[in-house]
N, C-alpha and C positions, 0 to 999 in steps of 0.2 A: 127523883122527887126532891123538892126543896123550893125555897123562895126564888123569885125572879132574880136573875143575875148570879146564881150559884154555880152555873156552868153545866146545866142539864144538857143542853143541845150539843155543846162542844164535846163533852165526855161521851154522850150517847153516840155521836157520829164516829168518834174514835173506836168505841166498842163495836159498833156495827161493822166498821171496816176491818177490824181485827178478827171478829168472830164470823163474819159473813152472814149476819142475821138481818132480817127486815127491820127498818127503823122508820118510825113515824114521829114527826114533830107535833106534839100534842097541841101546841098553840094553833096549828093549821086547822084544827077541828072546832075552834071557837066559832059560834055564830057571829055574823057581822055586827050585830048589836053589841055583843060583849067587847069586840075589838074597838068599836067606836066609843064605848063607855070608858074603857081604860085609856084610850088615846086622848080623851077629854080630861083625864086626870081623876076619874071617879073609880073607886074600888068596886069590884063585883060583890054581889050579895050571894048567899047560898042559892036563892032562887035563880040567879043568873047562871050559876055554875052547874046546876043539876043536868041540864040538857047536854052541856059540854062533857061532863064526867060520864054520862051515859054513852056518848060517842067514843070516849077513850076506852070504856069497858067493852063496847062492841068490837073495837079494833083488836083488843086482847082476846076476846072470845073467838074472833076469826082466826087468830094464830093458833089457839088451842084446837079449834075444829079442824084446821089444816095439819095439825101435828107438827107445827113449827115453833121454834123459839122466836123471840122478837124483842125489840126495845121501843118504848114509847116514853116521851117526856111528858111530865104532868106535875104541876106543883103539889097536888095531893096533900094540901096543908092540914086538913083535919082528918081525924080517924074516921068519921062518918063518910068522908070522900073516899078514903082508902077501902072502907068496907064495901062501897058500891063498886069501885074499880075491881076489887077482888071478890066479886059476887059468887064465883064458883067455890071459893074457900080453900083452894089449893093450887099449886103449880106456879104461882106468881111470887116474885120477890121484889120488894121495894128497895131501891138503893137511895138512901137519904144522903144528899150532898149537903153537909153541914158546914157553916162558916159564920164568923162574927158579922154583926151588922156593919161594922166599919170596913171589913174586907169586901163585903158585897156592895156597899155604897160606892166604894172606890171603883169597883168593876163596872157598876152601872153608869158612872160618869163617863166612862170610856166607850160605852155602847151607843151606837147610832143606828137609826132606822128601825127601831123596834117600837111597837105601839105601847108597850108597858113602860110607863114613866117612872123615873127614879123616885118621884114624890109618893108613889104608891107602896114603896118598900115597907114603910111603917105599918101599913094595914096588913101586909103579908105576914110580917113578924107577929102582929097582934093575933092573927088567925092561926098561926103555926102551932100544931100539936105534934111534937116529935113522936115518932113511932114508939109504942110501948113494947116491953119485952115479949108480950104474947103475940105481936104482929110479925108477919114474915118480912123482916127488914134487916138491912145492915146499914150502919152509919159510917160514912167516909168523910174525912176532913178534906176541905177544898183548898187548903193552904199550898200543897205542892202543885207543880205544873199539871195541866190536864192529862198529859201522857202518863204521868206517874199515878194520878188518880185512877185512870183506866186500868193500869197494871194492878193496882191494889184491889180493884173490884174483881178483876179476873181471878186473882189469887184467892180473895175472900170467898168467892163463889165456887172455887175449885174447878174453874173452866179451863179448857185447853184451846189454844188458838189452832185453827185448821193448818195442817202442813201442806205445802205444795211440793209436787215432785217434778 
């Protein structure tokens, strides 16, 4: 979780490859109207986000029901969003990819082909409520390269990469 440009997709793809877990790009679950709104440079409202967040939560519930681990990217900017995503109340851990506005702005200027415009970053930071101590979350700094960030997450969560024989 984190604002646009923090590296959610890159880090989650690395983790999925290392852990062998299913991975879903949360942006792919957005309704077309949301994508068009962001592509036009307009921030989403809570009303825009609720159907999308429900789809994110549904994907997570499908993993739980199948007895699988999984990774899904989602900004999950507000506690109320995280409460919906974690509607079962256990078994889920948010990994908050934290970075400065300057670092993330620099990354966004290098990103091409994504519907989320760099001009919307300010609205994301305005909405961001960092996870509180009573939420199931870890905070990871995005300063190091993505491979190192993934290693830190694996260590912080006490996960072991599958071994091959």
